[in-house]
N, C-alpha and C positions, 0 to 999 in steps of 0.2 A: 379744717383749714383755718391758718392762724390769720390773725387780725390783717397784718401786712399783706398775705398773699391774696386775702379778700378785697382788700383797699387796690391792690395792683390789678386785680383782675376787673374790677368796677371801672376804673380810669381807664383800660384797653377797651372795654366795651364802649365807653363815651367817647372815646377818641375814633376808634374805628366807626362808629355811627356817624361821627362828624365828617370824617374823610369820605365817607359814601356819599355825602350830600354834595361834594364840590366835584363840578363839571371837569371830564378829563382833559379839556384844552386848558383850563386852568392850572391844573397839575402839571400838565407838560410846560408851561410857561414858566411855572415856579420852578421846575426840575432844571430848566435852561439857565436861569438866574443862580439857582444853587451850583451848577456845573461852571460858570463863570467866576463864581467867587472860590473855588478850589484852586490853590496855587502849590506846585510842587517843584522842588529842584530837578534839574535834569539828572538822570541816573537812579533815581529814587525808586527802590523797591516798594510798590503800593499796592495794597489790598483793597479791592473795590467789590461790589455786589451787584447782582442783577436783581433789581427790584421788582415787587409785585406791583400790580396797577395802583396800588395805593400807596406806593413808597416812591421817594425821588428816582428819576430814571437818569442814570448816569453814565451809560455804557457809551455815550458819544466821546468821553474822554479816552477811550481806547484808541483813537487817532492820534493821540501825542505819543509819539514813537520814541521819545527822549526818556519816558517813564516806562520801568518794567511793571507789568500789570499782572496780578494774580485774583482770581475769584474763587470763591468757596464751591466745595465739592462735599455734600451730604455723605458721610461715611458710614453711619450708623443712627441710632437713636441718640439724640442729642450732641451729636460728634460730627465734625466737619475739618477738612484740610483746605489749603490753599493752593492754587495749581495756576501755572503760567498760562496767560492768554495772550495771544498777539494781534487778533481780530475777533470780529463777529463770527467768522468761520470756524473758528475753534471751540463753538460752543453748542451744547444740546439740551435738551430739555430734561431736567432732572426731579429729583423728589420736591413735591409741592408745586410742580409745574413751572419752576423758576430755571432760566439759563444757566447752565454750568459747565466748567470745563470738560473736555473729553478725557475719558479715563487715562489716556496715553499722554496727557500733559504733565510735564516736569512739576512736582511739589516744592514748595519753599518751606524750610523750618521756620516756626512763627517767630524765633528769634532773630532771623534775617530779613524781617519785615522793616522798613524804614517809616511805614504810615499805614495806618488801616482806616478807611473810610468806613463808618459803620452806620446801619440801619438802626431803628428803633422806633417804638410806638410813642414814646416821649422822652423829653429830656429835661433837666432843670438847668438854670442859669449857672449853678456850681458844677456841672457836667455829669451829673447823675443821668444814667441812663436806664429807661424801661424798655425791655424787649417784647418780642412776642409772645414769649412765656414758655418756649420750648427749652431754653437754656444753651443754645447751641453757641452764639457768640459770648455768655458768661463764660462757658468753659473754655473757649479758645482765648479770649483775651489774657487770661491769666498766665498764658505762654508767651505773649509777647512783651518781652523784657524791656526793649528800648523803642518800640513804635509809638511816633506820634497819633493819637487817637483822634479822629476826627468824626465826630456825630453829625448825620444830616437828616434834616425834616423839613416839613412844611411849617410855617409860622405858628399855625394853631396846635403843633406838637411842642411848642417851648412852652413848658408849664412853669409854675411857681416852685414850690417843695414838692417832691415825690417821695411816695414810700420808697425805703431801700432797704437792703440787707448787707451784710458786712461782705458777702462773695461779689457784692455788685462794683463794677470797675468803672470808674468815671473818666470822661473824656478829657481830653486836653483843648479842644476846640469844639464849637456847636455852629454850623452853617444852614441857614434856611434862606429863604429868596429874600428877605430883607434885612437879616441879622447874621453878623459873624461875632461869635462870642470866643475870646482868648480866656481860657480859665487860669488863672496864676496858681490856684491850689485846688486842684481838682478833687471833686467829694466833700470838701471843707463846706459848711453852711455860708450863705452868702452873706 
């Protein structure tokens, strides 16, 4: 294992441990603040995610009918696609126990997304994202040519410098319960 991969794994472990100590009501309150900070233009094709219990819970955004929403569906090892979702009723429990669109839901090509709201274990102020380690988002983000990339996380997940690799795609914005970082040169040192 490379030094960079080892550093990423250690950071993932430390942040997961810190998140596990936060009471669920506090995470829910933080999720509500994050949701309030996300602004999208009417008619936007926006990719969202259904979080694990220790990720921001943002499915309340689906109530905004002026936005066309898409959630990920795991299609194989390290692979996912995004499919249209019009309500919570269009979701089923999928891989990893996370809600995902029904198999019949229409898929959107990655280059048709306007915005992608992205989870992560950690983010840096320069927009670097550290994911869960499976590479699902890393593989998908390279296909999103024009999308505005918004990383969402709890305050403790915004770190200083993060270990990164050339394939890591930087976010344009990072939103937490108390911060909204707009990154002018994503991925460049602060």
